[in-house]
VEXPATI-753634 format. One record per residue: residue in three letters; x, y, z of N, C-alpha, C, O, CB in turn. Coordinates in steps of 0.2 Angstrom, whole numbers, plus 5000, padded with zeros to 4 digits. Glycine has a CB too. Layout:
REM residues N
r neast nnorth nup caeast canorth caup ceast cnorth cup oeast onorth oup cbeast cbnorth cbup
ALA X Y Z X Y Z X Y Z X Y Z X Y Z
...
END
This chain:
REM residues 212
r neast nnorth nup caeast canorth caup ceast cnorth cup oeast onorth oup cbeast cbnorth cbup
MET 5004 4993 5000 4999 4999 5001 5006 5007 5000 5006 5011 4996 4994 4998 5010
LYS 5009 5005 5005 5014 5013 5006 5019 5012 4998 5021 5017 4995 5021 5012 5016
LYS 5019 5007 4996 5026 5007 4990 5022 5009 4983 5025 5011 4978 5030 4999 4988
THR 5013 5008 4984 5009 5012 4978 5007 5019 4978 5005 5022 4973 5004 5010 4978
PHE 5007 5021 4985 5007 5027 4986 5013 5032 4985 5012 5038 4985 5005 5028 4991
LEU 5019 5029 4984 5025 5033 4983 5027 5033 4975 5031 5037 4973 5031 5030 4987
LEU 5023 5029 4970 5025 5028 4965 5019 5032 4962 5020 5035 4957 5027 5021 4964
LEU 5014 5033 4965 5009 5037 4963 5009 5045 4964 5005 5048 4961 5003 5035 4966
LEU 5013 5047 4967 5017 5053 4970 5020 5055 4963 5018 5060 4961 5023 5050 4977
LEU 5024 5052 4959 5028 5052 4954 5023 5054 4947 5025 5057 4943 5033 5046 4954
VAL 5018 5053 4947 5014 5051 4940 5013 5057 4938 5016 5058 4932 5006 5047 4941
PRO 5009 5062 4940 5003 5067 4938 5008 5074 4936 5004 5079 4934 4997 5067 4944
PHE 5013 5074 4936 5018 5081 4936 5017 5085 4928 5019 5082 4923 5029 5078 4938
ALA 5012 5090 4928 5012 5095 4926 5018 5098 4921 5019 5104 4923 5010 5097 4930
LEU 5021 5096 4916 5029 5097 4915 5026 5101 4906 5022 5099 4901 5035 5085 4915
VAL 5030 5108 4907 5029 5110 4901 5033 5107 4895 5038 5103 4897 5031 5117 4901
SER 5031 5108 4889 5036 5106 4883 5042 5110 4883 5042 5115 4886 5032 5106 4876
CYS 5047 5106 4879 5055 5109 4880 5053 5116 4875 5055 5121 4877 5063 5102 4875
GLU 5048 5116 4869 5048 5122 4865 5046 5128 4869 5047 5133 4867 5045 5122 4859
ASP 5042 5126 4877 5040 5131 4881 5047 5132 4883 5049 5138 4882 5035 5129 4887
ILE 5050 5127 4886 5056 5130 4889 5061 5136 4888 5064 5140 4891 5060 5127 4890
LEU 5062 5134 4880 5066 5136 4875 5064 5143 4874 5068 5147 4876 5067 5132 4869
GLY 5059 5145 4872 5055 5150 4870 5058 5152 4864 5062 5147 4861 5053 5157 4876
GLU 5058 5158 4863 5056 5160 4855 5066 5162 4853 5070 5161 4848 5048 5170 4853
ASP 5068 5163 4859 5075 5164 4858 5080 5159 4856 5082 5156 4861 5077 5166 4863
GLY 5081 5158 4852 5085 5151 4851 5093 5154 4853 5098 5149 4852 5084 5146 4841
ASP 5096 5161 4855 5103 5160 4857 5105 5160 4866 5110 5161 4870 5106 5167 4854
LEU 5098 5157 4869 5098 5154 4877 5105 5150 4877 5107 5146 4873 5092 5147 4878
SER 5109 5153 4884 5114 5147 4884 5111 5141 4888 5105 5140 4889 5120 5149 4888
SER 5115 5137 4888 5115 5130 4892 5111 5130 4898 5107 5126 4899 5123 5127 4894
ASP 5114 5136 4902 5112 5138 4909 5106 5139 4911 5103 5136 4915 5116 5144 4911
ASP 5104 5145 4905 5097 5148 4904 5092 5143 4903 5086 5144 4904 5098 5152 4900
VAL 5094 5137 4899 5088 5132 4897 5088 5128 4902 5082 5125 4903 5089 5128 4891
VAL 5094 5127 4907 5092 5121 4912 5088 5126 4918 5084 5123 4921 5100 5117 4916
LYS 5089 5131 4919 5085 5136 4923 5077 5135 4922 5073 5134 4926 5088 5144 4922
GLY 5077 5136 4916 5070 5134 4912 5066 5129 4915 5060 5130 4918 5070 5132 4905
LEU 5070 5123 4914 5067 5117 4915 5067 5115 4923 5064 5111 4925 5071 5112 4911
LYS 5073 5119 4926 5070 5117 4934 5064 5122 4938 5062 5122 4944 5078 5117 4939
THR 5063 5125 4933 5058 5131 4934 5052 5127 4934 5048 5126 4938 5059 5137 4929
ALA 5051 5125 4926 5046 5120 4925 5043 5114 4930 5037 5114 4933 5047 5117 4919
LEU 5051 5110 4930 5050 5105 4936 5045 5107 4943 5040 5105 4944 5057 5102 4939
ASN 5049 5114 4946 5046 5114 4953 5040 5117 4952 5037 5117 4958 5050 5116 4957
ILE 5037 5121 4945 5029 5122 4946 5026 5116 4945 5021 5115 4948 5026 5127 4941
GLY 5029 5111 4940 5024 5103 4942 5023 5102 4946 5017 5102 4948 5025 5097 4941
THR 5029 5100 4951 5029 5096 4957 5026 5100 4964 5025 5097 4969 5037 5094 4958
ASP 5025 5107 4964 5023 5112 4970 5016 5109 4967 5012 5106 4971 5026 5121 4970
SER 5014 5111 4960 5006 5109 4960 5004 5104 4960 4998 5102 4963 5002 5110 4955
SER 5009 5100 4958 5003 5091 4957 5004 5090 4968 5000 5087 4972 5012 5081 4948
THR 5010 5092 4970 5008 5089 4979 5004 5094 4981 4999 5091 4984 5015 5089 4986
THR 5002 5101 4981 4997 5103 4982 4989 5101 4980 4985 5100 4984 4999 5108 4979
ILE 4990 5100 4974 4982 5096 4972 4982 5088 4976 4976 5085 4978 4981 5095 4962
LEU 4987 5085 4976 4985 5077 4979 4986 5078 4987 4983 5074 4990 4991 5071 4977
SER 4988 5083 4990 4987 5084 4997 4979 5087 4999 4976 5087 5005 4993 5090 5000
ALA 4976 5089 4993 4969 5091 4996 4964 5086 4996 4965 5081 4993 4967 5097 4991
THR 4958 5087 5000 4953 5084 5002 4952 5080 4993 4954 5084 4989 4948 5088 5005
ASN 4950 5074 4993 4952 5072 4988 4954 5071 4981 4952 5069 4976 4950 5070 4988
GLY 4960 5073 4982 4967 5075 4979 4968 5068 4974 4969 5068 4968 4975 5075 4985
TYR 4967 5063 4979 4968 5055 4976 4961 5053 4977 4959 5052 4971 4975 5049 4982
TYR 4956 5051 4982 4951 5049 4979 4946 5051 4974 4943 5047 4971 4949 5048 4983
GLY 4946 5056 4972 4942 5060 4968 4944 5061 4961 4941 5064 4957 4942 5065 4971
ASP 4951 5058 4959 4955 5059 4954 4955 5051 4951 4957 5047 4955 4963 5061 4957
ALA 4952 5048 4946 4952 5041 4944 4959 5040 4941 4960 5034 4942 4948 5040 4938
LEU 4963 5044 4939 4969 5044 4935 4974 5042 4942 4979 5038 4942 4970 5052 4931
VAL 4972 5044 4947 4978 5044 4953 4975 5039 4960 4979 5038 4965 4979 5055 4954
LYS 4968 5037 4959 4965 5034 4965 4968 5028 4966 4969 5023 4962 4958 5034 4964
ILE 4971 5027 4974 4972 5022 4974 4968 5016 4976 4965 5016 4981 4975 5022 4976
PRO 4969 5011 4972 4964 5005 4973 4964 5001 4979 4968 5002 4984 4964 4999 4966
LEU 4961 4995 4980 4961 4992 4986 4967 4987 4986 4969 4985 4980 4954 4987 4986
PRO 4971 4986 4991 4977 4984 4990 4976 4974 4988 4971 4972 4991 4982 4987 4997
LYS 4981 4969 4985 4979 4964 4984 4976 4960 4990 4971 4956 4988 4983 4964 4982
GLU 4978 4959 4995 4973 4957 5001 4966 4957 5000 4963 4952 5000 4974 4960 5006
ALA 4965 4963 4999 4957 4966 5000 4954 4963 4993 4948 4962 4993 4956 4974 5001
MET 4959 4963 4987 4956 4961 4982 4953 4954 4980 4948 4953 4977 4960 4962 4977
ALA 4959 4949 4987 4956 4945 4986 4949 4942 4989 4946 4938 4987 4959 4943 4986
ILE 4949 4945 4994 4940 4945 4997 4936 4947 4992 4931 4944 4990 4937 4949 5004
LYS 4938 4952 4991 4932 4955 4985 4931 4952 4979 4927 4953 4975 4933 4963 4981
GLU 4934 4948 4978 4933 4944 4971 4927 4937 4973 4924 4934 4969 4943 4940 4968
LYS 4927 4935 4980 4925 4931 4984 4917 4933 4985 4913 4929 4986 4929 4930 4989
MET 4915 4942 4986 4911 4943 4987 4903 4939 4982 4898 4938 4986 4912 4948 4986
ASP 4902 4939 4976 4899 4934 4973 4896 4928 4975 4890 4927 4975 4901 4933 4970
TYR 4901 4924 4978 4899 4919 4980 4895 4920 4988 4891 4916 4990 4905 4915 4980
VAL 4898 4925 4992 4895 4927 4998 4890 4928 4998 4886 4924 5001 4897 4932 5002
ARG 4888 4932 4993 4881 4936 4991 4875 4931 4991 4870 4932 4994 4882 4940 4983
LYS 4878 4924 4986 4872 4919 4987 4869 4916 4993 4863 4913 4994 4875 4914 4983
TYR 4873 4918 4998 4871 4913 5005 4870 4919 5009 4866 4917 5013 4878 4906 5008
SER 4871 4927 5011 4870 4932 5014 4872 4938 5011 4877 4941 5012 4872 4933 5019
SER 4866 4940 5007 4866 4946 5006 4868 4953 5008 4871 4957 5006 4862 4947 5005
THR 4865 4952 5016 4866 4955 5021 4872 4957 5023 4875 4963 5024 4864 4953 5024
ALA 4875 4951 5025 4884 4951 5025 4888 4954 5022 4892 4958 5023 4888 4945 5024
ALA 4885 4953 5014 4889 4954 5009 4889 4962 5008 4894 4965 5006 4886 4951 5004
SER 4883 4964 5008 4882 4971 5009 4885 4975 5013 4886 4980 5011 4878 4972 5010
VAL 4886 4973 5020 4892 4976 5025 4898 4976 5024 4901 4981 5025 4893 4974 5032
ILE 4901 4971 5021 4907 4969 5018 4910 4973 5012 4916 4977 5011 4905 4962 5014
ASP 4905 4972 5009 4905 4978 5001 4906 4987 5004 4910 4991 5001 4895 4977 4996
GLY 4902 4989 5009 4901 4995 5013 4909 4997 5014 4912 5001 5011 4895 4994 5020
LYS 4912 4992 5020 4916 4993 5021 4923 4993 5018 4928 4996 5020 4915 4990 5025
MET 4924 4990 5010 4927 4988 5005 4928 4997 5003 4933 4999 5003 4923 4982 4999
GLU 4922 5001 5002 4922 5006 4998 4924 5011 5004 4928 5016 5002 4915 5008 4994
ASP 4923 5010 5009 4927 5016 5016 4933 5015 5016 4936 5020 5018 4926 5015 5024
LEU 4937 5009 5014 4943 5006 5015 4947 5009 5010 4953 5010 5011 4942 4999 5014
ILE 4944 5010 5004 4947 5014 4998 4948 5021 5000 4953 5025 4998 4942 5014 4992
LEU 4942 5023 5003 4942 5031 5003 4947 5032 5009 4951 5036 5008 4934 5035 5006
ALA 4948 5029 5014 4951 5029 5019 4959 5027 5018 4963 5029 5023 4948 5025 5023
ILE 4961 5024 5014 4967 5022 5010 4967 5029 5007 4972 5033 5009 4965 5015 5004
ASN 4964 5032 5002 4966 5038 4999 4967 5045 5002 4971 5049 5000 4962 5038 4994
ARG 4962 5045 5008 4964 5050 5014 4968 5050 5016 4970 5056 5018 4961 5051 5019
SER 4973 5043 5018 4980 5042 5020 4985 5044 5015 4991 5047 5017 4981 5034 5021
ALA 4983 5044 5009 4990 5046 5006 4989 5055 5004 4993 5059 5003 4991 5041 4997
GLU 4983 5055 5004 4981 5063 5004 4985 5067 5008 4989 5071 5006 4974 5065 5007
GLU 4985 5064 5016 4987 5068 5023 4995 5068 5023 4999 5071 5027 4982 5063 5029
ALA 4998 5061 5019 5005 5059 5021 5008 5065 5015 5012 5069 5017 5007 5050 5019
ALA 5004 5065 5009 5008 5071 5003 5009 5078 5005 5014 5081 5002 5004 5072 4997
LYS 5006 5080 5010 5009 5087 5012 5014 5088 5012 5016 5094 5010 5007 5089 5017
ASP 5019 5085 5014 5026 5088 5015 5029 5084 5009 5035 5083 5010 5029 5086 5022
ALA 5028 5082 5003 5032 5079 4998 5037 5084 4994 5043 5083 4992 5026 5076 4992
ALA 5033 5090 4994 5037 5096 4989 5044 5097 4990 5047 5101 4986 5034 5102 4989
PRO 5047 5095 4997 5053 5098 4998 5058 5093 4995 5063 5095 4992 5055 5100 5007
ILE 5056 5085 4994 5061 5080 4994 5060 5082 4986 5066 5081 4983 5060 5073 4997
PHE 5055 5084 4982 5057 5084 4975 5062 5092 4974 5067 5093 4971 5048 5083 4970
SER 5059 5096 4978 5064 5100 4976 5071 5099 4977 5075 5101 4973 5062 5105 4978
SER 5073 5097 4982 5079 5095 4984 5082 5092 4977 5088 5092 4975 5080 5090 4990
ALA 5078 5089 4973 5083 5084 4967 5084 5087 4962 5088 5086 4958 5079 5076 4965
ILE 5077 5094 4961 5076 5099 4954 5084 5102 4957 5088 5102 4953 5067 5106 4953
THR 5085 5106 4963 5090 5109 4964 5098 5107 4962 5103 5111 4962 5089 5110 4969
ASN 5097 5101 4961 5104 5097 4962 5104 5094 4955 5109 5091 4953 5104 5089 4969
LEU 5099 5095 4950 5101 5093 4942 5106 5099 4939 5105 5105 4939 5095 5092 4938
SER 5110 5094 4937 5117 5097 4934 5114 5100 4925 5110 5097 4921 5126 5088 4935
ILE 5118 5106 4925 5117 5107 4917 5118 5101 4913 5114 5099 4908 5123 5114 4914
VAL 5122 5098 4914 5124 5091 4909 5118 5085 4910 5116 5082 4905 5132 5087 4912
ASP 5115 5084 4916 5108 5079 4915 5103 5084 4914 5097 5082 4914 5107 5074 4923
GLY 5103 5091 4914 5097 5094 4912 5096 5094 4905 5090 5093 4903 5097 5100 4914
LEU 5100 5095 4901 5101 5094 4893 5100 5087 4892 5095 5086 4888 5108 5095 4889
GLN 5103 5082 4894 5100 5076 4894 5093 5075 4893 5091 5071 4889 5102 5074 4898
ILE 5090 5077 4898 5081 5078 4900 5077 5081 4893 5072 5079 4890 5080 5085 4907
LEU 5081 5088 4892 5078 5090 4886 5079 5087 4878 5076 5089 4873 5079 5096 4886
ASN 5084 5083 4880 5086 5079 4873 5081 5072 4873 5081 5067 4869 5095 5076 4873
GLY 5076 5072 4878 5074 5065 4879 5077 5060 4883 5074 5054 4884 5073 5062 4875
GLU 5084 5062 4885 5088 5056 4889 5087 5055 4899 5087 5059 4903 5096 5059 4888
VAL 5086 5049 4898 5087 5050 4907 5093 5048 4909 5096 5043 4908 5082 5046 4911
PRO 5096 5053 4913 5102 5054 4915 5103 5045 4919 5099 5042 4923 5102 5062 4920
GLY 5109 5043 4917 5112 5037 4919 5109 5032 4916 5110 5026 4917 5111 5036 4927
GLU 5103 5034 4911 5102 5028 4907 5105 5029 4900 5106 5034 4897 5094 5027 4906
SER 5106 5022 4897 5108 5025 4889 5103 5021 4884 5101 5015 4885 5117 5023 4886
LEU 5102 5024 4880 5094 5025 4875 5098 5020 4871 5104 5020 4870 5090 5033 4870
LYS 5091 5015 4867 5092 5010 4864 5095 5011 4857 5097 5007 4853 5086 5006 4863
SER 5094 5017 4855 5095 5019 4849 5096 5028 4849 5093 5031 4853 5088 5016 4844
ALA 5101 5032 4845 5101 5037 4844 5095 5040 4842 5096 5047 4842 5104 5037 4843
ALA 5089 5037 4838 5084 5041 4839 5079 5040 4843 5073 5042 4841 5082 5041 4834
ASP 5080 5036 4849 5075 5035 4855 5074 5043 4857 5078 5048 4855 5079 5031 4862
PHE 5068 5044 4860 5066 5050 4862 5064 5048 4869 5060 5043 4869 5062 5052 4858
ASP 5064 5051 4875 5060 5047 4880 5055 5054 4882 5058 5060 4884 5066 5043 4888
SER 5048 5054 4881 5047 5060 4884 5044 5060 4891 5040 5064 4893 5044 5064 4880
LEU 5045 5055 4895 5045 5054 4903 5052 5055 4904 5053 5052 4909 5041 5046 4907
ALA 5057 5056 4902 5065 5058 4905 5065 5061 4912 5067 5058 4917 5068 5064 4901
ALA 5062 5067 4912 5060 5072 4916 5058 5069 4924 5060 5069 4930 5054 5077 4912
THR 5052 5065 4921 5048 5059 4927 5053 5053 4931 5053 5051 4936 5041 5055 4922
LYS 5056 5051 4925 5060 5046 4927 5066 5046 4931 5069 5042 4934 5061 5044 4923
TYR 5069 5054 4929 5075 5057 4935 5073 5057 4939 5076 5054 4944 5078 5063 4935
LEU 5065 5063 4941 5063 5062 4948 5063 5057 4951 5066 5057 4957 5059 5063 4949
LYS 5060 5052 4948 5059 5043 4951 5064 5041 4953 5065 5041 4959 5058 5037 4946
ASN 5069 5041 4949 5076 5040 4951 5080 5043 4957 5084 5040 4961 5079 5042 4947
GLN 5080 5049 4957 5083 5052 4962 5077 5054 4970 5080 5057 4974 5087 5061 4959
THR 5071 5052 4971 5068 5054 4975 5065 5047 4980 5063 5046 4986 5062 5059 4972
TYR 5066 5043 4975 5062 5036 4976 5064 5033 4984 5060 5033 4988 5064 5028 4969
ASN 5070 5031 4987 5071 5031 4992 5071 5036 4997 5072 5033 5003 5075 5029 4991
SER 5070 5041 4997 5071 5047 5000 5065 5048 5002 5064 5050 5007 5074 5053 4995
LEU 5058 5047 4996 5051 5046 4999 5050 5039 5003 5046 5039 5008 5046 5045 4993
VAL 5053 5035 5002 5051 5026 5005 5055 5030 5013 5052 5029 5018 5057 5016 4999
ASP 5060 5032 5014 5063 5034 5020 5060 5040 5024 5059 5039 5030 5070 5037 5020
ALA 5057 5045 5021 5052 5049 5024 5045 5048 5024 5042 5052 5028 5052 5054 5023
TYR 5040 5045 5022 5035 5044 5020 5032 5038 5023 5026 5038 5024 5036 5044 5015
ALA 5038 5034 5024 5035 5026 5026 5030 5027 5031 5024 5025 5030 5041 5022 5030
PRO 5034 5031 5038 5032 5033 5043 5025 5034 5042 5020 5031 5043 5036 5037 5045
LYS 5027 5041 5040 5021 5045 5040 5014 5042 5036 5008 5044 5037 5023 5053 5037
MET 5014 5037 5032 5008 5034 5029 5008 5028 5034 5004 5023 5032 5010 5032 5020
ASP 5010 5027 5039 5010 5022 5044 5005 5024 5050 5001 5020 5053 5016 5021 5046
ASP 5006 5033 5050 5003 5036 5055 4996 5038 5051 4991 5038 5053 5008 5042 5058
ALA 4997 5039 5046 4990 5041 5041 4986 5036 5042 4980 5037 5045 4992 5041 5034
LEU 4987 5030 5040 4985 5024 5041 4980 5024 5047 4974 5023 5046 4990 5019 5042
GLY 4983 5025 5052 4981 5022 5058 4975 5029 5061 4971 5027 5066 4988 5021 5063
LYS 4975 5036 5057 4971 5040 5059 4963 5038 5056 4960 5035 5051 4974 5046 5056
LYS 4960 5042 5061 4951 5039 5060 4950 5046 5055 4948 5052 5058 4944 5038 5069
LEU 4952 5045 5048 4949 5050 5044 4944 5049 5040 4942 5054 5037 4953 5051 5040
VAL 4939 5043 5040 4932 5042 5038 4927 5039 5044 4927 5033 5046 4931 5037 5032
GLY 4924 5045 5045 4920 5043 5051 4924 5043 5057 4928 5046 5059 4916 5037 5050
ASN 4921 5038 5060 4927 5035 5067 4930 5028 5066 4929 5024 5070 4923 5034 5076
ALA 4935 5028 5059 4937 5024 5057 4944 5024 5053 4944 5029 5049 4933 5021 5054
SER 4948 5021 5054 4954 5023 5050 4956 5017 5045 4953 5012 5046 4960 5024 5055
ALA 4960 5017 5040 4959 5011 5035 4963 5004 5038 4964 4999 5036 4962 5013 5027
THR 4966 5006 5043 4969 5000 5049 4965 4995 5051 4966 4989 5050 4970 5002 5056
SER 4959 5000 5055 4953 4996 5059 4948 4996 5053 4943 4993 5055 4950 5002 5067
LEU 4948 4997 5047 4942 4995 5042 4945 4987 5039 4941 4983 5037 4941 5001 5036
TRP 4953 4988 5039 4954 4983 5035 4953 4974 5040 4952 4969 5038 4961 4984 5030
ASN 4955 4977 5048 4952 4972 5053 4946 4970 5053 4945 4964 5053 4951 4974 5059
ASP 4940 4976 5052 4933 4972 5052 4933 4969 5046 4928 4965 5046 4928 4977 5054
ILE 4936 4970 5040 4933 4966 5036 4934 4959 5035 4931 4955 5032 4934 4968 5031
THR 4942 4958 5037 4944 4953 5037 4941 4948 5044 4942 4942 5044 4950 4954 5036
PHE 4939 4952 5049 4935 4947 5053 4928 4945 5052 4925 4940 5054 4934 4949 5060
LEU 4926 4950 5047 4919 4950 5044 4918 4945 5040 4912 4942 5041 4918 4955 5040
TYR 4924 4944 5035 4925 4939 5030 4925 4932 5034 4921 4927 5033 4933 4941 5026
ARG 4930 4933 5038 4931 4925 5041 4925 4922 5044 4922 4917 5042 4935 4926 5047
ASN 4923 4927 5049 4916 4923 5052 4911 4921 5047 4908 4916 5048 4911 4928 5055
MET 4910 4924 5042 4905 4922 5037 4907 4915 5033 4903 4910 5031 4904 4929 5031
ALA 4915 4916 5032 4917 4909 5027 4916 4903 5033 4916 4897 5032 4927 4908 5023
THR 4915 4905 5038 4915 4900 5044 4909 4897 5043 4907 4891 5042 4917 4904 5052
ARG 4905 4901 5045 4898 4899 5044 4896 4895 5038 4894 4889 5039 4893 4907 5044
LEU 4898 4897 5033 4896 4895 5027 4899 4886 5027 4896 4881 5025 4900 4900 5021
VAL 4905 4886 5029 4908 4879 5030 4905 4875 5033 4906 4869 5032 4915 4879 5032
TRP 4902 4877 5038 4898 4874 5043 4890 4871 5041 4888 4866 5042 4897 4880 5049
GLN 4888 4877 5036 4881 4875 5034 4882 4870 5026 4878 4866 5024 4875 4883 5033
LEU 4887 4871 5025 4890 4865 5018 4891 4859 5020 4891 4855 5015 4896 4867 5015
LYS 4892 4857 5028 4893 4849 5029 4888 4846 5029 4887 4840 5030 4896 4847 5036
END
């Protein structure tokens, strides 16, 4: 769950095009061009973290909304079978599943509030050489398959490479704290998950006894 959140932080950057950075003046120095890239990256990451940390920043956006973890999906996939024997129990579990999705995304929104400084540090440390590589569609530290290749996601990949470990170190404990907060009614993502597994196990046990 935490890894999914960390990866999604890197997805919705609003980057301007290379033409916008270069402008109409073709005589800009390499230093000026890279400064323009850094400005664009800072604007994109600041905007993204502001949007994602707001209420419904994750939950209200289908592109970055965090789905149920694999463990919960395994239960959800069995709900049609449970529904045949107890529609009431299935409805209760279904409702808690949606509450869990909401709580996970609220937790991500809570933890995203302090993401900007990590991205800002990576952008500040961007060298002129690395910046020019990015503008040429190359990911610093990675080799192109051929000279004709142009990676339009070079900037995003650079930021992922530069920030992932820092995000894990800084935000894993924050995400743990957020998952334990009562962000949906009087429940946290952790308590909702415990409720779901408890209800499902009880229901599964009853079904086993009924089928004997």
